[in-house]
N, C-alpha and C positions, 0 to 999 in steps of 0.2 A: 229626664232629670239632665241640666246642663252640664257640658265638660267643663270641668274647674281647674283641673292638671292634669299634665303628660309628663313622663318620664320617658327618655330615650337612652337606652344602652347601647352605647357605642358610638364613636365620634367620627367614624369614616364619612363618605360621600351620602350614604343611605341616611345616616343618622342626622348628620346636618342639615341635608334638604329637607327631611323631615319637621326640622325646629323651624328652619327658615319660610317654608311654605306656610306652616300653622300661622305664624305671625304676619305674612304677607296677606292670609286669607281671612285676618281679622280675630284670629285668638288672641285674648286679652288675659287669658287665665296662667298658671304657673307653669314654666317649663325647665326642664331640668335635662341635661346631657350628664352621663356617667362614663367615662372612659380611664381607663390606666395612666393614657400619655396625656391628658388634661385637653388642652383647645385642639379642635380637630383640624386635620390637616390632610393634604390631598397626596393619595400614593403613588399615581405615575410616575412623578418626576423619581420617585425612588432609585431607578435602574437608570437614569438619564442626568438631567441638569443638577438634581441633589447629589447624587454619586458622585458627579465630576466636580461639584463643587461651586458651580457656577451660580446655583441658586441657594441662599441660605433657608435655614428651618422658617424663619419669620416670613421668607416669601411663599413658602408652599403650604401657609396656614389659610384654610378656607376662609378664616375672616379672621380680624385681631381682636384683640381683648375689648377694645372699646366698642365694637359692634354687639358683642355678648351683652356689654352693662347697657347699649343704647336701648338693646332690643329686650332686656329685662331675661334674658335665658341665664340661669345659673350652671355652671360648667364643674362638678366635681371629678378630681383625680381621683380614681379608686377603681376596684376590680369588685363588680357584682358577683357574688357566687350562689345566689338561689333566689328564686321567685315565691311569692305566694298568692297568686294570681288572685283569687277569691277575695283577698282584702287589699287588692293593689299593691302588693308590699315588695319592694326589691331589698335584699340583704347584703350589703358589702362586705368585703374580706375583714375589714377593719372592725367588724360588729354593729356598725351604723346600719338603721332601719330608715328607708325613704319610702314614703306612700303616694300614691297618685292616682286617679279616676283610672286612666289607661296608662298601660305601658308598652313601649314600642322595643322591641329587642332588633337591634341593628349591629349584630356581634361578628360580622363577616366571617372571615375562614383563618385557618392556621395553616402555615406550609405545609404541604403533604412531604413525609417522610419516606425514604426508600426501605421498603421491608425486605432487605437483605442484610447479611451480617457487616455489621459496621454502619449501617445506615442511620445509626441513632448516637454516634459518636459527637461528643461535643463540639470538636474541632469541624466537623462538617456543617458548612455555612447555610443560612436561608438568607432570604431578602424579602422580609414583608413589613418591616417598619422601619423609622427613623434611626433607631439603635443599631438595626442590622446594617443599614447603609452607611453609619457612621463607621461601623466596626470593618466593613468590605475596605471602606476607603482608606482607614490607618493601615491595613494591610498590602494595598495595591502600589507598588513601587517597580523601577525598571528592573528587569530581569526575572520578576516572581512569576512563578508558573500557575496560572489559575487553571484548574479544570471543572467546566460547568455541565452538570448532568441535566438535561431537559433544554432542548433547542425551538422551545414556543416562543412567545412574545418576551417575557420575563428574560429568559435565558440568552436569546438572541440581543435584546438590549442591552444586558450587561455585559457580554462579550464585546460588544462594539464600544461601550463605554471603557473596558478594561484596557482598550488599545492605547487610549489617551493617556494612561500611566505608563507607557511601554511595558507593559506587562506581556508574558507568553500565554496565550490561550488555546485550550482544547475544548472544544464542544463537540458533546457525546447525547446521541438519540438514536433511539430506534428504529425510527422512521427517516426514510428517505426520498423525498424532502420532508420536513415538518412543515406545517400549516396548511395542507392541501384544503381541508375542510373549510378552513378559513378563508382563504383567496383564492383557490384553483390552482391546478397543476401548473399552468405556465408562469405566475407569477411567483408560486412557491419555490420553483427551481432557481429562478432569477435571484430571489431574495439569498437564498440560500447559499447561492454560488460566490456571494458577495462574501461571505466569511472566507473562504479560501483564497480569493483574490486579494484580500487584506492579511494575508499572513495567519489567519486563525487553521489551526489545525481542525479538522471536523472528521470525527469517529463516528460509522454508523453501527450500534451494537448495544446490547443490554448489559450492564454492572452486574455482576454476581456478587462482590464483595467490595469492602472499602477498608485498608487499616491504617493505621498511623502510627508513625515512628519518629525517630528523632531528627530523621531527615526527610520528614515530609509524610506524604501520602501513596498509598499505592491502590489504585484500582483495578479488579481483576474483571476482565470481558470476557462476554460468552463466546467470543473467537478465540480465546487463549491469550489473546494480547494483555500485558499488564502497562498499563499509563502510572508514571509517576507525576505526581504535582504538589506542589508546597501547599496550595490552598484548595479546596473543594466546596463548588458551591451547587446546591440542588434546587431545580425550579421546575418540578414537574405537576405544578398546579396547587390546589389547597383542598382540604378538607372542611365542610361547614361547622362553623363553633354553634354546636346544639345543646350543650350541656344545662346551660340556664333553660332552655325549653325543655329538656327531658326533666329537670328537676321540678318542673311544675306540672308535669304531666300531659304536656301538649304533644300532639301527634306528630312525629318525624318521619321521614324516610328520604335520606341524602338530604338534610336541609329540613328545617321546620315547616310544616305546610301550612299554606294560606290561601284564601280564595282571590278572586279577582279585586276586592278590597283592602288585601294585605292582612285580613282577620286570620288568626289562629283558631285552634279548636277550642279557645277558651275567649268568652266575648271581652274580657278585660284587656286582652293581648295582642298584639300587631307584629308582624316579623317585615322586616325589609332588607333588599341588599342582598350579597353574597349568600347569607346564611338561609333565606327563605327559597321556598319553591312552590310554585302554585299546582293546585289541584282543581280540576275544572268540576263542573256540577255532576257530571256523569261520573267522574272519579278518574278521570284521565290524569298522570301527572305528566306535567310539562318538565321539559329539560331545564335544571337550574343553570341561571345564568352568573357569570363570573365578571362582567365588565362595566367601566366606570360609568356607563349613561344606563345601565339597567340600574343600578344603584340609586342614580339620581330620579328615575322615572318612578321607583317602587316607593321611595321618599315622598315623592310629590302626591303618588296615589295615596298612601296613607293618610296624610294631611289632610287632603279632601275628604277620604271617607270618616275619619275620626269627627269630622265638622258636620258630616251628613249632606256636603255638599257634593255637585254632580263630579264625577271622576274625569280626569284629563283624558285626552285621547292621545296617545302615543304611537309615532309611527314606526317604520321599521327600525330594528337595531341597528346601531352604529358604532363602530370600534375604531381605533387608532394606534399605530405604533411607529418608533424609529429607530432607525439604526443605519450606521455607516453612510450619515447623511443624508437618507432619502426618508421619505414621511409615506406611510402606507395608511391606508383607509379601507373600510368596507361598510356596506350596509346591506341589510336583509339577511339570507344564507345561501351561502356556495355549496352547501350540503345538501343532497337530494337529487330526485329524479328531474329529470330535464336536458337541455341542451345549453352545453358551454360555449360561448363566444369570447374569442380573444382578441384583444384591439392590439395591434404593433404599431411602433413609430420607429421606421429604420429598421426595421426586421427586429426590433426588441418590444416584448410583450410590455404593455403599459397598464392595462386593464383587463379584466375578463367580469362575464357576466355569465347568470345562469337565469336561462329562460324556462318557465313551467310548459307543460305541454298544450295548455290554451294559449302559449304566445306572450303571456305576461310577464314581467320581470320579476325575479325571487330574489336575486342576490346580485352583489356589485363588489368588486373589489379595485382598487387603482394604487399606483406607485405615484407620489408627487402627482395626483389627480385629484385635490379634494374639491375642484369645481364638478369633477365628471360624476364624483360618488354623491355630491349634494343633488345633482340633477337625476341620477338613479333613484336615489330616495325618494324624489317627488314621484317618479315613474311608478316605482313600486307601490307607494303608497295610494297612488289613483288607479291601479290596476290597468294602465296604460299598455295594449299589446303594441309591441316594437319590432321592426324589420331587422331581423340579424344581420343582414348586409349594411345597414346603416350603422348598427352598432359596432361593427368591426371597422367601419371606415375612419380613419383618425383625422379625416377632414370634417367629418358631421359634427356640429356642436350639439352636445347632449341634450343643451338647455331646449333647443328647438324640439326634440322628441318629447319632453317633459310637459308640452303644452297641451 
């Protein structure tokens, strides 16, 4: 039976890419996106340009309204609350029912809350959508004390952005330094030290409780210290949104389980992006990914699978982040066995590489080194064995090693 209609639930990068690639691959049937926020927009700017006000809401849209009209893609502003996959049915909170041959879940994730007393206070902020960024921007001003719990990518980016408002910032994390699994120890230390150098108070420890009163918030730490702040933002990752999948009886395990075609346990339903988790044919569950490019890749894969076309081949994973005027990129994985090679320039670490035991590159990260990461990604994808001494030498152009 020919595919005639598809509903995509969720308008983030994964859902948008699914729709965009379906049209690009020649699908001429009915396409619908359902999302509570309407037109899809990009999330990474929320902690950076959009929070700072240097990019407006229209500028972070993944496509403008005219594109959706030209591509004949219907965007419905609404919340999906249940699925009936046997019927290809999506039920909206308004009571409206939508039907299609196939359904793609691109539901993303919700901000993970602290499981401590006060962790669920309404005044404890999160940063997952445009409204969250608007709210935080309205609260930041000179002299306001912002405490951020979680010094990963979102926490670090937001801390950096908050300084532009002349806010006082305290950054709390249980790990010293954070991001070692993503960028390696040398770069993680350099990045983390940037916070203190710019006036951010860095606290290593675990919050035990949060309370709120007329004068602000109090964060009780495991060290016995009490941190007072006007605002508290929690950025400790996400919890995959699997309620719809569960309502339909789909298999879930820290994400909606999918195969390499993004197919769930029901033939009418696919899942993509942060909320999906791949299960290999032998039953092995891969680690669920939560980054921008993974969302895009899973959307591309689902589009090809829905049309019965050859699946796209994706290279090593890639991520980026910005803080304190520097740009961070990584490819592959810095986490695992092998040898870490650090490249320094004038005694300052600028890139790190992880070599597997067979001498091939498994991961790379760099600060202000986009060309280095691009070349490293080619080396990873091609399985090239590299000389550690050449990797460590800043005079060696990595592009030559990628040939």
